[in-house]
N, C-alpha and C positions, 0 to 999 in steps of 0.2 A: 656154665655159660654166663658171660658178663652181662651187666645191665644194658649196654649198648647193643649186644649182639640179640638179647631178648627183644629190645625195642625194634630193631630191623624186622625180626621174624614177625612181630605183630603187625608191621606196615604191609607184609606181603598178602595179597589175597589170592587164594587158589580157587578159581572159579570152577563150578561143576563142569563136566565135559560137554553138557548140552548148552552151556552158556558161552562157550569159547568159540569164537567165529571161525578159527583155523580148523576146528574139528568139524564144522558143519561144511566147510569148503573141502575136507577130504572125505566127508561122508558122501557129498554130492557127487564128486568125482568117481568115487567107488560105485554109487549107484548107476551113474552114467555108464561107466565100463561094463557092469554087469548086465545093464539093460540091452546094450549094444550086443553083447555076447549071446544073450538069450534070443534077441531078435533074429541075429544071423543064424543060430542053431535052428530055431523054428522054422525061419523062412527057408533055409537050405534044406531041411529034413522032410518037411510036409508040403511046401508049395509046388505046384506044379504050373509053372509059368508058360503063358500062351506063347506059341511058335508055330512057325510053317517051314517050308523049305526054304524061303527067301531069308529068314532069320538066320538059319543055320548056313545056308550057302554064302550069304553076305559076310558073315563073321569069318569063315574059314578062308574065303579068297581075299578079303581085305586084310587079313593077317599076312598072307604071302605079299600082297601089294605093299603094305607098310614095311615089310622086311627089306625090299629093295631100296625104298627111301631112305631107310635108316643106313643102309650100306653106303649110298651115294653120298648122303651127308657127312658120314664118318669119314669117307675117303677125302672129301673136300676139306674138311677141318684138320686132316692129319697129314695129308701128302701133297697138297698143292702149294707151290710157293708162291708168296705175295698173294694170298687171298684177300679178297675186299672185305674190309672190317663189317659192313652191314650184311654181306652174304655169309660171313662167317657166324654172325648173330642168328641169321634165319636157320643156317645149317644145324646150330645148336638147338634151336627151338624146335626143329623137325626131329632131331635125335630124341629130345625129351618127350614131347607130346606124342608122338607116334609109338615110342616104346611103352608110354603109359597106357595108350589106347589098345595097344596089343595085349597087354596084361589084362585089361577090361574085357576083352573080347574071349580070352581064355576062360575068364571067370564065368562069363554068360553061356559059353558053350558048355562047360561043365555043368552049369544048372539046368542045361537043356539035355544033359546025358548024351551029348553028341561028341564026337571025337574033335580034337582041338586044332587039327589042320586038315586042309584038303590033300589026301594022299593018293588021288585017282590020276593025277596028271592033267586032268580035264576041268576047266573053270568056266564060269558064267552060265552053266545049266539052268541056274535059278532065274537068270534073266532072259532065258529063252534062245541063247545063241551060245552054243557051246564052243570052246576053243582050247587049244593047249595052254596050261596055266601060265608058261612063261610068255605068252603072247597077249595077256589081258590088256584091256584099254589102258593106255598110259605108261605102260611098262617100258623101260630102255632095252633096246636090243642089245646084243653082245657087241655088235660093232659100235654102237654108241658109247657104250661102257669103255670099249677100248681107246675111243677117241678121247674120252675124258682122261683116262690113265695116260695118255700120250701127251697131253697138253699141259702147260703151266701158265702161270700169270693171268692176264685178262683173258686169254683164249679159254683157259680152264674155268674161269669164272662164267664166261658166255654159255660154255656147254652146260655147266652145272644148273645155270638159271634156266636155260631151254628145257632140259631133261625135267627138272622140278616142276616147271609150268606145265608140260604135258603129263606128267606123273599126277599132279593134282587135278587136272581137268578130268582124266580118266577115273580117278577116285570120286570125284564129285558127281560123274554120271552114275557110278554104282551107288553112292548114297542116295541120290535122288530117287532112283528106282526102289530102293529099300524103304525109303519114307512112304512111297506109294503103295507098296505091296507087302511089307513085313507085317507080322501081326503082334509083336512083342513092343511094349511101350519103351522099355530100356534100349532096345535095339534102334527104335525110331529116333528117339532123343539123341543117341549117340551118333547117328548119321547126320542129324541136323548140326550137332556141334562139329563134326568133321567139315561140313559144308561151310560153315561161318568161318572156321579157322582156315581153311585151305584157300577159299576165295580171298580172304585178306591177304595171304601170302602170295597167291598168283598176281595180284595188284602191285605188291611190294617188288616181286621179282621181275615182273615185265618193266617196270619203272627203272629198275637197275640195268636191265638188259638194254633198254632204249638208250641209257646213257653211255653204254659201252660201244654202241654202233658208230 
């Protein structure tokens, strides 16, 4: 080794691992991930979350309700010619938010050891007025869906906005009932979040619809 190389080695200081800030960051992230994993395992395996028939019924029926909104929004974004830019953005927001909420609803139903979907064909029993599941408040009828499929341009935009306003209003009514009668805080908070988001979208959709008249 030359004198120059020896001099460079002498200038390099190797810090102990506990004095290296990068190691502290890596250790902190590892502990965070480990703690989250342990918390999830303990919560999932030992917790018995509060629930009643409203919690379960709301989640199961709202999943079905969300599915139609996702289908309508997807259709508007992919099949309508000359969609309005702002409506296109709202449709994208519906696709994202309602699919995320559906995933959360599945997670909650699993934590309640309940089936993940209403497979009875009858909905709204948890609200005290049973009806066929495809006739839930706010759902579009097959005739209305056919009208959307047959339309293009501004006419399709009008139908889409109208269907989503009615859809959201039906969902808001369901969420309001859940807030008043559910037992689980996560379900109640989800219902509150749904109302906040969907009421805002109803306002936007109505303004767009008014501009198209």
